[in-house]
C-alpha positions as CSV (number, residue, x, y, z in Angstrom):
1,X,-43.2,21.8,26.7
2,X,-39.7,21.6,25.4
3,X,-38.3,21.9,29.0
4,X,-40.6,19.2,30.1
5,X,-39.6,17.0,27.2
6,X,-35.9,17.4,28.1
7,X,-36.5,16.7,31.8
8,X,-38.2,13.4,30.9
9,X,-35.0,12.2,29.3
10,X,-33.4,12.2,32.7
11,X,-36.2,10.3,34.5
12,X,-35.5,6.8,35.6
13,X,-39.1,5.7,35.4
14,X,-39.5,6.8,31.8
15,X,-37.4,5.9,28.8
16,X,-37.3,7.4,25.3
17,X,-37.5,5.0,22.4
18,X,-36.7,6.7,19.2
19,X,-37.3,3.6,17.1
20,X,-41.0,3.7,18.1
21,X,-41.4,7.4,17.1
22,X,-39.3,7.0,13.9
23,X,-41.7,4.2,12.8
24,X,-44.6,6.6,13.0
25,X,-42.6,9.3,11.2
26,X,-41.6,7.0,8.5
27,X,-45.2,5.8,8.0
28,X,-46.5,9.3,7.8
29,X,-43.8,10.5,5.4
30,X,-44.5,7.7,3.0
31,X,-48.1,8.9,2.6
32,X,-48.8,11.2,-0.4
33,X,-50.7,14.5,-0.5
34,X,-53.6,14.5,-2.9
35,X,-54.8,18.1,-3.2
36,X,-53.4,21.5,-4.3
37,X,-49.8,22.1,-5.3
38,X,-48.6,19.4,-2.8
39,X,-50.6,16.7,-4.7
40,X,-48.4,13.7,-5.5
41,X,-45.6,14.7,-3.0
42,X,-44.7,12.8,0.1
43,X,-46.0,14.1,3.4
44,X,-42.8,15.6,4.8
45,X,-43.3,16.5,8.4
46,X,-42.2,19.9,9.6
47,X,-39.9,20.1,12.7
48,X,-42.8,21.1,14.9
49,X,-44.8,18.1,13.7
50,X,-41.9,15.8,14.2
51,X,-41.6,17.1,17.8
52,X,-45.2,16.3,18.4
53,X,-44.7,12.7,17.1
54,X,-41.5,12.2,19.1
55,X,-43.2,13.4,22.3
56,X,-46.4,11.4,21.9
57,X,-45.0,8.2,20.5
58,X,-41.5,8.1,21.9
59,X,-41.9,8.0,25.7
60,X,-42.5,4.7,27.4
61,X,-42.6,3.6,31.1
62,X,-39.2,1.9,31.7
63,X,-39.1,-1.7,30.9
64,X,-42.6,-1.8,29.4
65,X,-44.4,-1.3,26.1
66,X,-46.8,1.1,27.7
67,X,-46.7,4.6,26.3
68,X,-46.7,7.5,28.8
69,X,-48.9,9.9,26.7
70,X,-52.6,9.1,26.6
71,X,-54.1,12.6,25.8
72,X,-52.8,15.1,23.3
73,X,-53.9,18.7,22.6
74,X,-52.9,20.5,19.4
75,X,-54.0,24.1,19.5
76,X,-52.9,26.1,16.4
77,X,-54.0,28.6,13.8
78,X,-55.8,27.4,10.7
79,X,-54.0,26.4,7.5
80,X,-51.1,24.9,9.5
81,X,-51.8,21.3,8.5
82,X,-53.3,20.0,11.8
83,X,-56.1,18.1,10.0
84,X,-53.7,16.4,7.6
85,X,-51.4,15.4,10.5
86,X,-54.3,14.0,12.5
87,X,-55.7,12.1,9.5
88,X,-52.3,10.6,9.0
89,X,-52.0,9.5,12.6
90,X,-55.5,8.1,12.5
91,X,-54.5,5.9,9.6
92,X,-51.4,4.8,11.5
93,X,-53.6,3.9,14.4
94,X,-55.8,1.9,12.0
95,X,-53.2,-0.1,10.2
96,X,-49.7,0.6,11.7
97,X,-50.0,-0.6,15.3
98,X,-51.6,-4.0,14.6
99,X,-54.3,-3.5,17.1
100,X,-57.0,-6.1,16.7
101,X,-60.6,-4.7,16.3
102,X,-59.2,-1.2,16.5
103,X,-61.9,1.5,16.5
104,X,-60.5,4.8,15.3
105,X,-63.0,7.6,15.9
106,X,-62.7,11.0,14.2
107,X,-65.2,13.6,15.4
108,X,-65.9,17.2,14.6
109,X,-68.5,19.7,15.8
110,X,-70.3,20.0,12.5
111,X,-71.1,17.8,9.4
112,X,-68.9,20.1,7.3
113,X,-65.8,19.8,9.5
114,X,-66.4,16.0,9.9
115,X,-66.5,15.7,6.1
116,X,-63.1,17.4,5.8
117,X,-61.6,14.9,8.2
118,X,-63.2,12.0,6.2
119,X,-62.0,13.3,2.8
120,X,-58.5,13.7,4.1
121,X,-58.4,10.2,5.6
122,X,-59.9,8.7,2.5
123,X,-57.5,10.6,0.3
124,X,-54.5,9.2,2.1
125,X,-56.0,5.7,1.9
126,X,-56.5,6.0,-1.9
127,X,-52.8,7.0,-2.4
128,X,-51.6,4.3,0.0
129,X,-53.7,1.5,-1.3
130,X,-54.4,2.4,-5.0
131,X,-56.2,-0.8,-5.8
132,X,-58.3,-0.9,-2.6
133,X,-56.9,-4.3,-1.7
134,X,-56.7,-3.6,2.0
135,X,-58.6,-0.5,2.8
136,X,-62.3,-0.2,1.9
137,X,-64.0,3.1,2.1
138,X,-67.8,3.5,2.6
139,X,-69.9,6.6,3.2
140,X,-68.6,7.3,6.7
141,X,-66.0,4.6,7.4
142,X,-62.7,3.2,6.3
143,X,-62.3,-0.6,7.0
144,X,-59.2,-2.6,7.4
145,X,-60.2,-6.2,7.2
146,X,-56.8,-7.7,8.2
147,X,-57.3,-6.8,11.9
148,X,-61.1,-6.4,11.7
149,X,-60.6,-2.7,12.4
150,X,-62.3,0.5,11.1
151,X,-62.0,4.3,11.3
152,X,-65.2,6.3,11.4
153,X,-65.9,10.0,11.1
154,X,-68.9,11.4,13.0
155,X,-70.4,14.8,13.8
156,X,-70.5,15.4,17.5
157,X,-73.9,17.2,17.1
158,X,-75.5,14.0,15.7
159,X,-73.7,11.1,17.4
160,X,-74.9,9.5,20.6
161,X,-73.0,8.9,23.9
162,X,-72.8,5.2,23.8
163,X,-71.7,2.2,21.7
164,X,-68.0,3.3,21.5
165,X,-65.0,0.9,21.9
166,X,-62.4,3.4,21.0
167,X,-58.7,2.7,20.5
168,X,-57.7,6.1,19.1
169,X,-59.9,9.2,18.8
170,X,-59.8,12.8,17.8
171,X,-62.3,15.6,18.4
172,X,-61.5,18.3,15.9
173,X,-62.2,22.1,16.2
174,X,-63.1,21.6,19.9
175,X,-62.8,25.4,20.5
176,X,-65.9,26.1,18.5
177,X,-68.0,23.7,20.5
178,X,-70.1,25.6,23.1
179,X,-72.1,22.8,24.7
180,X,-71.6,20.4,27.5
181,X,-71.7,17.5,25.1
182,X,-68.1,18.0,24.2
183,X,-67.0,17.1,27.8
184,X,-69.6,14.2,28.0
185,X,-68.4,12.8,24.6
186,X,-64.7,13.2,25.6
187,X,-65.4,11.3,28.9
188,X,-67.4,8.6,27.2
189,X,-64.7,8.0,24.6
190,X,-61.9,8.0,27.1
191,X,-63.7,5.5,29.4
192,X,-64.3,3.3,26.3
193,X,-60.5,2.9,25.9
194,X,-60.1,1.2,29.3
195,X,-59.3,-2.2,27.8
196,X,-56.8,-0.9,25.3
197,X,-53.0,-1.1,26.0
198,X,-51.9,2.1,24.3
199,X,-54.9,4.2,23.7
200,X,-54.6,7.8,22.5
201,X,-56.9,10.8,22.4
202,X,-56.4,14.0,20.4
203,X,-58.1,17.3,20.8
204,X,-57.3,19.6,17.8
205,X,-58.5,23.1,17.5
206,X,-58.1,26.7,16.6
207,X,-59.0,29.4,19.1
208,X,-62.6,30.7,19.5
209,X,-64.7,33.5,20.7
210,X,-66.3,31.9,23.8
211,X,-64.0,31.4,26.8
212,X,-66.9,29.8,28.6
213,X,-66.9,26.8,26.2
214,X,-65.9,23.4,27.7
215,X,-62.7,23.2,25.7
216,X,-61.4,26.5,27.1
217,X,-61.6,25.1,30.6
218,X,-59.7,22.0,29.4
219,X,-57.1,24.3,27.8
220,X,-56.6,26.2,31.1
221,X,-55.9,22.9,32.9
222,X,-53.4,22.0,30.1
223,X,-51.6,25.2,30.7
224,X,-51.4,24.4,34.4
225,X,-49.7,21.1,33.4
226,X,-47.3,22.9,31.0
227,X,-46.3,25.4,33.6
228,X,-45.9,22.8,36.3
229,X,-48.8,23.7,38.6
230,X,-50.5,20.3,38.0
231,X,-48.7,17.0,37.5
232,X,-50.2,14.9,34.7
233,X,-47.7,12.8,32.8
234,X,-50.4,11.3,30.5
235,X,-51.3,14.8,29.0
236,X,-49.2,16.7,26.5
237,X,-50.4,20.0,25.0
238,X,-49.0,22.0,22.1
239,X,-50.5,25.5,22.1
240,X,-49.2,27.8,19.4
241,X,-50.4,31.4,20.1
242,X,-49.1,34.9,20.7
243,X,-47.7,35.9,24.0
244,X,-49.4,38.5,26.1
245,X,-48.2,42.0,25.1
246,X,-47.3,40.9,21.5
247,X,-48.3,43.3,18.8
248,X,-50.5,41.1,16.6
249,X,-49.7,43.2,13.5
250,X,-46.0,42.6,13.9
251,X,-44.8,40.1,11.3
252,X,-42.1,38.9,13.7
253,X,-44.6,37.2,16.1
254,X,-46.8,35.4,13.5
255,X,-44.7,32.3,13.6
256,X,-45.7,31.7,17.2
257,X,-49.2,31.0,16.0
258,X,-48.2,29.6,12.6
259,X,-45.4,27.0,13.0
260,X,-45.9,26.0,9.4
261,X,-45.3,29.6,8.2
262,X,-44.3,29.8,4.6
263,X,-44.9,26.0,4.2
264,X,-48.7,25.7,4.2
265,X,-49.5,29.3,5.2
266,X,-47.7,32.2,3.7
267,X,-46.6,35.5,5.2
268,X,-48.3,37.3,2.3
269,X,-51.6,35.6,3.2
270,X,-51.4,36.8,6.8
271,X,-50.4,40.3,5.7
272,X,-53.5,40.4,3.4
273,X,-55.7,39.2,6.3
274,X,-54.3,41.9,8.7
275,X,-54.8,44.6,6.0
276,X,-58.4,43.6,5.8
277,X,-58.7,43.5,9.6
278,X,-57.7,47.2,9.9
279,X,-61.0,48.2,8.2
280,X,-63.3,46.4,10.6
281,X,-63.3,45.2,14.2
282,X,-65.4,42.2,13.2
283,X,-62.7,41.2,10.7
284,X,-60.0,42.0,13.3
285,X,-61.5,39.5,15.8
286,X,-61.8,36.9,13.1
287,X,-58.2,37.3,12.1
288,X,-57.0,37.2,15.7
289,X,-58.9,34.0,16.2
290,X,-58.4,32.0,13.0
291,X,-55.1,33.4,11.7
292,X,-53.2,34.1,15.0
293,X,-54.9,31.6,17.3
294,X,-55.8,34.2,20.0
295,X,-59.0,33.9,22.0
296,X,-61.1,37.0,21.6
297,X,-64.1,38.1,23.6
298,X,-66.6,40.8,22.5
299,X,-66.2,42.4,25.9
300,X,-62.8,42.5,27.7
301,X,-62.5,40.8,31.0
302,X,-61.5,42.7,34.0
303,X,-58.3,40.7,34.8
304,X,-56.8,38.4,32.2
305,X,-56.3,34.7,32.9
306,X,-52.5,35.1,32.4
307,X,-52.3,37.9,35.0
308,X,-54.4,35.8,37.4
309,X,-52.4,32.6,37.1
310,X,-49.1,34.4,37.8
311,X,-50.4,34.9,41.3
312,X,-51.8,31.4,41.9
313,X,-50.1,28.9,44.2
314,X,-51.3,26.1,46.4
315,X,-52.5,27.6,49.7
316,X,-53.1,25.5,52.8
317,X,-54.9,26.9,55.9
318,X,-52.6,24.8,58.1
319,X,-49.7,27.1,57.0
320,X,-51.4,30.1,58.8
321,X,-51.6,29.1,62.5
322,X,-52.8,31.9,64.8
323,X,-52.7,34.3,61.8
324,X,-55.1,37.3,61.5
325,X,-57.7,36.8,58.8
326,X,-60.7,38.5,57.2
327,X,-63.6,36.6,55.7
328,X,-65.9,37.5,52.9
329,X,-69.1,35.5,52.4
330,X,-71.3,35.5,49.3
331,X,-74.5,33.5,50.1
332,X,-76.7,32.0,47.4
333,X,-80.4,32.9,47.6
334,X,-81.6,29.3,47.3
335,X,-79.8,26.8,45.2
336,X,-76.8,28.4,43.5
337,X,-73.1,28.8,44.2
338,X,-72.1,30.0,47.7
339,X,-68.6,31.1,48.4
340,X,-66.5,32.3,51.3
341,X,-62.9,33.6,51.2
342,X,-60.3,33.8,53.9
343,X,-57.8,36.7,53.4
344,X,-54.5,36.7,55.3
345,X,-53.0,40.2,55.0
346,X,-49.2,40.8,55.1
347,X,-47.5,39.8,58.3
348,X,-43.7,40.1,58.6
349,X,-43.6,37.3,61.2
350,X,-45.5,34.9,59.1
351,X,-43.5,32.0,57.6
352,X,-45.4,31.7,54.3
353,X,-45.6,34.8,52.0
354,X,-45.1,37.3,54.8
355,X,-45.4,40.3,52.4
356,X,-48.4,39.1,50.4
357,X,-52.2,39.2,50.6
358,X,-53.1,35.6,50.5
359,X,-56.6,34.5,49.4
360,X,-58.2,31.1,49.8
361,X,-61.8,30.5,48.6
362,X,-64.3,27.7,49.4
363,X,-67.2,27.0,47.0
364,X,-70.4,25.1,47.6
365,X,-73.4,23.9,45.7
366,X,-76.5,21.8,46.7
367,X,-75.9,18.3,45.4
368,X,-79.3,17.9,43.9
369,X,-79.0,21.0,41.7
370,X,-75.7,20.2,40.0
371,X,-77.2,18.4,37.0
372,X,-80.0,20.9,36.7
373,X,-77.6,23.7,36.0
374,X,-76.6,24.9,32.5
375,X,-73.1,24.8,33.9
376,X,-73.4,21.1,34.9
377,X,-70.3,20.1,32.8
378,X,-68.2,22.7,34.6
379,X,-69.5,21.9,38.1
380,X,-68.8,18.2,37.6
381,X,-65.3,19.0,36.7
382,X,-64.8,21.3,39.7
383,X,-66.2,18.6,42.0
384,X,-63.8,16.0,40.5
385,X,-60.9,18.5,41.2
386,X,-62.0,18.9,44.8
387,X,-62.7,22.6,44.3
388,X,-66.4,22.5,44.7
389,X,-68.1,21.0,47.7
390,X,-71.7,19.7,47.5
391,X,-74.1,20.2,50.4
392,X,-77.0,17.8,51.1
393,X,-80.4,18.5,49.5
394,X,-81.6,20.9,46.9
395,X,-81.1,24.2,48.7
396,X,-78.0,25.9,50.1
397,X,-77.1,24.5,53.6
398,X,-75.9,27.6,55.5
399,X,-75.1,25.5,58.6
400,X,-72.7,23.4,56.6
401,X,-70.9,26.4,55.4
402,X,-70.9,28.1,58.8
403,X,-69.2,25.0,60.4
404,X,-66.3,25.3,57.9
405,X,-65.8,29.0,58.7
406,X,-65.8,28.1,62.4
407,X,-63.0,25.5,61.7
408,X,-60.9,28.4,60.5
409,X,-61.7,30.4,63.6
410,X,-60.3,27.6,65.7
411,X,-56.8,28.0,64.2
412,X,-56.7,31.6,63.1
413,X,-58.0,34.9,64.4
414,X,-61.0,36.0,62.3
415,X,-61.2,39.8,62.8
416,X,-64.2,40.5,60.5
417,X,-66.7,38.5,58.5
418,X,-68.2,40.6,55.7
419,X,-71.5,39.5,54.3
420,X,-74.4,40.8,52.2
421,X,-77.2,41.4,54.7
422,X,-79.9,40.6,52.0
423,X,-81.4,37.2,52.7
424,X,-78.8,36.4,55.3
425,X,-80.5,37.2,58.6
426,X,-80.6,33.7,60.0
427,X,-77.0,33.0,58.9
428,X,-75.7,36.2,60.5
429,X,-77.6,35.5,63.7
430,X,-76.2,31.9,63.9
431,X,-72.7,33.2,63.1
432,X,-72.9,35.9,65.7
433,X,-74.1,33.4,68.3
434,X,-71.0,31.4,67.6
435,X,-68.8,34.4,68.3
436,X,-67.9,35.5,64.8
437,X,-67.5,39.3,64.2
438,X,-70.2,39.8,61.5
439,X,-70.1,43.0,59.5
440,X,-72.8,43.8,56.9
441,X,-71.2,44.6,53.5
442,X,-73.4,46.7,51.1
443,X,-73.4,45.5,47.5
444,X,-73.5,49.0,46.1
445,X,-71.1,50.4,43.6
446,X,-69.7,52.9,46.0
447,X,-69.0,50.2,48.6
448,X,-67.2,47.9,46.2
449,X,-65.2,50.7,44.5
450,X,-62.3,50.7,46.9
451,X,-61.7,46.9,47.3
452,X,-62.2,46.4,43.5
453,X,-59.5,49.0,42.6
454,X,-57.2,48.0,45.4
455,X,-57.4,44.3,44.4
456,X,-56.4,45.2,40.9
457,X,-53.5,47.4,42.0
458,X,-52.2,44.7,44.4
459,X,-52.5,41.9,41.8
460,X,-50.7,43.9,39.1
461,X,-47.9,44.8,41.6
462,X,-47.3,41.2,42.5
463,X,-48.6,41.4,46.1
464,X,-51.4,38.9,45.9
465,X,-51.3,35.1,46.3
466,X,-54.5,33.2,45.3
467,X,-55.1,29.5,46.0
468,X,-54.8,27.6,42.7
469,X,-58.4,26.9,41.7
470,X,-60.0,26.4,38.3
471,X,-63.4,27.6,39.7
472,X,-61.9,30.9,40.8
473,X,-60.3,31.3,37.4
474,X,-63.6,30.7,35.8
475,X,-65.4,33.3,38.0
476,X,-62.7,35.9,37.1
477,X,-63.2,35.1,33.4
478,X,-66.9,36.0,33.8
479,X,-66.3,39.4,35.3
480,X,-67.3,42.6,33.5
481,X,-66.7,45.9,35.3
482,X,-69.7,48.0,36.0
483,X,-69.2,51.7,36.7
484,X,-71.2,54.9,37.4
485,X,-70.7,58.6,36.5
486,X,-68.4,59.0,39.5
487,X,-66.1,56.2,38.3
488,X,-67.2,53.9,41.1
489,X,-66.6,50.3,39.9
490,X,-67.9,46.9,40.8
491,X,-67.6,43.4,39.2
492,X,-70.7,42.4,37.2
493,X,-71.6,39.6,34.8
494,X,-73.3,39.5,31.4
495,X,-75.6,36.5,31.9
496,X,-77.0,34.4,34.7
497,X,-74.8,31.5,33.8
498,X,-71.6,33.6,34.2
499,X,-71.0,33.2,37.9
500,X,-68.7,35.6,39.7
501,X,-69.4,34.6,43.3
502,X,-65.7,33.8,44.1
503,X,-64.7,37.2,43.0
504,X,-67.4,38.9,45.2
505,X,-66.4,37.0,48.3
506,X,-62.7,37.8,47.7
507,X,-63.5,41.5,47.4
508,X,-65.7,41.4,50.5
509,X,-62.8,40.0,52.5
510,X,-60.5,42.7,51.2
511,X,-63.1,45.3,51.9
512,X,-63.4,44.0,55.5
513,X,-59.6,44.4,55.8
514,X,-59.5,47.8,54.3
515,X,-62.3,49.0,56.7
516,X,-60.3,47.8,59.7
517,X,-56.8,48.5,58.6
518,X,-57.1,52.2,59.7
519,X,-57.9,51.1,63.2
520,X,-55.7,49.9,66.1
521,X,-52.9,47.4,65.4
522,X,-54.5,44.2,66.8
523,X,-51.1,42.4,66.7
524,X,-49.5,45.1,68.9
525,X,-52.4,45.0,71.3
526,X,-52.2,41.2,71.7
527,X,-48.4,41.5,72.2
528,X,-48.9,44.1,75.0
529,X,-51.5,41.8,76.7
530,X,-49.1,38.8,76.6
531,X,-46.2,40.9,77.9
532,X,-48.4,42.1,80.9
533,X,-49.3,38.5,81.7
């Protein structure tokens, strides 16, 4: 994020206006704390908090009064002052920007968390307007009559999905929300800001235990923006967590998750928490999540998201003309996800990634079943990103999928199409009639063992390129490895909602390649034929 910030200073279409950000900082630093040993003291922002304010409130499109940043994520350990910062910025949105009829919405997943936001906001109001001349507090609102504006605090579990006219909003502790309503609420609030000139949204949270929750998918997209895989100038994300490979008990790494270390959270406090964690795995997970801001799962995933994303780049089929390819197909029984993957193995004469195994996966779902699924919030997101195609009707349209595979066959040489023979008789017959080399691929542990282990080896050795896809990342996050007494392994999932179809089709494609790689060199045979001609 620092590199991105500095690069923006050199852009001609964006200008940095320090006076705008300084006005926010001065406003916040004139507020007074009202609880604990900071009570009565001015709210002096730490450097990391000032950086956030400068980034969010300092960049404007050149020659305009339009802020660049519209959406903000602050992802940090507890006790680092994020609630106080957000409450102060909510008050600034209410009275500092002179927005007429401003609606400032502060939401949290539970009544208790919402009440903390409200108490913090009202505490700042009482200190800023001791006589209550300008700011009037009621049960769930703070009103500012001068501009006919108000700030309200709501629980996401109780509020509806309509009636908003938001200017500024924050959803607090988003990481603990496991339902689709979070995404629905975020979208409704964002769309309600359409008529506002400089709207802002904040997502603030600490890590959680459920990487299937809607916020975690948003977090992954934010990391893509941070690392330059996706361009989205309107989003800025500040994610304070440990790096992969860090020893969580090492005092030297704690500041990564606790930028307010020894200001609002002490080293001694973290030491005490880690001492407790050594006695219980349950406490250990709680400490990792709340104190060190690390996402923790009760069962480890097969391949971590950080490992996976290192191998991800945009892959276009047009970059592989006349290339040899292997296809894996994972067909849905009736109305679920269907996937097929094209694998382009290493080819020294290829222009793009000649020494890599390149995977590109295509995903489909019947259009009438999207909203009926418990994963509807994810599927809608994948569709918006162009990573999930819908087929007509309420059952899987195999002909639609076959036509896409045949398009690949027109530009590349498909040497094998691996598929699960169960429930795929008609598909296999149709594909064979079209000239595709169909190969049944058993779903047994023994059959998946070789491609599963080989894929992991290739990925960890940096020899794999995977098309950048959030749906593929989601499928990998759902994988649990199943094994037998002979150490044969195969991807599995814990629940019906945890789809792994993309992973299965990728391994089938690799399995098809491994099965043929011991045979004749097809490239050499083709070259011989061409020479003879």
